[in-house]
C-alpha positions in Angstrom: 96.3 146.7 216.8 97.6 147.5 213.7 98.2 145.3 210.4 99.9 146.0 207.4 98.3 145.8 204.0 99.7 146.2 201.0 102.5 148.2 202.3 99.6 150.6 204.4 99.5 150.2 207.7 96.1 150.0 209.1 94.3 149.9 212.0 92.5 146.6 213.1 88.7 148.2 212.3 89.8 149.3 209.1 91.9 146.3 208.4 88.6 144.3 208.8 86.4 146.6 206.8 88.9 146.3 203.7 89.2 142.5 204.1 85.1 142.3 204.0 84.9 145.0 201.2 87.8 143.0 199.3 85.8 139.4 199.5 82.5 141.1 198.9 83.8 142.7 195.5 85.4 139.2 194.5 81.8 138.2 195.1 80.2 140.7 193.3 82.6 140.1 190.3 81.8 136.5 190.4 78.0 136.9 190.5 78.3 139.2 187.7 80.7 136.9 185.8 78.0 134.1 186.1 75.1 136.5 185.3 76.7 137.4 181.8 77.2 133.7 181.6 73.8 132.7 182.1 72.2 135.7 180.1 74.4 134.8 177.0 73.4 131.2 177.0 69.7 132.8 177.4 70.1 135.0 174.6 71.9 132.0 172.6 68.9 129.7 173.2 66.5 132.3 172.4 68.0 132.9 169.2 67.9 129.1 168.3 64.5 128.9 169.4 63.4 131.8 166.8 65.6 130.1 164.1 63.9 126.8 164.7 60.4 128.7 164.6 61.5 129.8 161.0 62.7 127.1 159.9 59.4 125.3 161.0 57.4 127.6 158.8 60.0 127.6 155.8 59.6 123.8 155.7 55.6 124.2 155.8 55.8 126.5 153.3 58.2 124.8 150.8 56.0 121.6 151.4 52.9 123.4 150.2 55.0 123.8 146.7 54.8 120.1 146.0 53.4 119.6 142.9 54.4 123.1 141.3 56.2 123.0 137.9 60.2 123.7 137.6 60.9 126.7 135.4 64.3 128.1 134.9 64.7 131.5 136.9 61.1 131.2 138.5 60.5 132.4 142.4 57.1 131.6 142.6 54.8 131.1 143.3 53.0 128.9 140.6 56.5 127.7 139.1 59.9 127.6 140.6 64.0 126.6 139.9 65.7 125.1 143.4 67.1 127.9 144.4 63.8 129.9 143.8 62.2 127.8 146.0 64.2 128.0 149.1 64.4 131.7 148.6 60.5 131.5 148.6 59.9 129.5 151.3 62.3 132.0 153.5 61.3 134.8 152.2 57.5 133.6 153.7 59.4 133.0 157.2 60.8 136.4 157.7 64.4 135.8 156.2 65.8 137.0 153.2 68.3 135.0 150.9 69.9 135.8 147.9 68.7 134.3 144.6 71.0 131.7 143.2 72.6 128.6 145.3 75.9 129.4 145.0 75.3 133.1 146.7 73.0 131.0 149.2 75.7 129.0 150.3 78.4 131.6 150.4 76.7 134.2 151.7 75.0 131.9 154.9 77.8 131.9 157.5 76.2 128.8 159.4 77.7 125.8 157.7 76.4 122.5 158.6 77.3 119.0 158.0 75.6 116.0 157.0 75.1 114.3 160.5 73.8 117.4 161.9 70.9 118.6 159.4 67.7 120.3 161.0 64.6 121.0 159.1 64.9 124.1 157.3 68.7 123.9 156.5 70.0 124.4 152.7 71.5 121.3 151.2 73.8 121.9 148.1 74.6 119.4 145.1 76.6 118.9 142.2 79.1 121.9 142.8 76.6 124.3 144.1 74.7 123.7 141.1 71.4 122.6 142.8 69.9 123.5 146.1 67.0 121.4 148.3 65.5 121.8 152.0 66.1 119.3 154.3 62.5 118.6 155.8 63.7 116.0 158.1 63.8 112.1 158.3 66.2 111.7 155.6 64.1 113.8 153.1 64.1 117.1 151.4 61.9 119.2 149.5 63.3 120.5 146.3 62.6 121.4 142.6 64.6 119.3 140.6 64.8 120.6 136.5 62.8 121.1 133.7 60.1 118.9 132.8 59.7 118.2 137.0 57.6 119.3 139.5 58.6 120.3 143.4 58.9 117.5 145.2 60.1 115.2 148.4 63.0 112.8 147.8 64.5 110.5 149.8 68.3 111.1 150.5 69.9 108.1 149.2 73.4 107.6 148.1 73.7 109.5 144.9 72.4 112.5 147.1 75.4 111.7 149.5 78.1 111.4 147.2 77.0 114.6 145.1 76.5 116.5 148.6 78.7 119.9 148.8 77.9 121.3 152.3 74.8 122.7 153.8 73.8 126.0 155.8 71.4 127.1 158.2 69.5 130.2 157.3 67.9 132.5 159.8 70.6 132.5 162.7 
């Protein structure tokens, strides 16, 4: 028996082998595609898990600074300005951040909306003039201004009104 396949004449055993080979190649390609998708999803999940672990450490470090005095330009330990506090906390978690708030917002690619805030996210206010770290449950830790100390505040109406944006370091 002869079969025509793509202009070539094949005898039955050859035609059957070609069909079987083609089907197995298609099946292997589909499996490889599924493996790539699965491995990409696994890699993404691992990356997210690492970021959450680093964020947890950064939040813990920032909370330990509660009560330390504000000092303009200070990066700790012992005293902080707003951007120095978040830089210090993330550095202890193994993530290097730029020094000033505007650079932190500009250089960290992963932007986050108010609704999607997670602990460790940096929140920016007043035209990028102030930064704090979200700690969860509608609160943030920050070093407010001269004469004040590092503290945890609720995110009320004024904070919402002056909110510029947020970023997620460590991704």
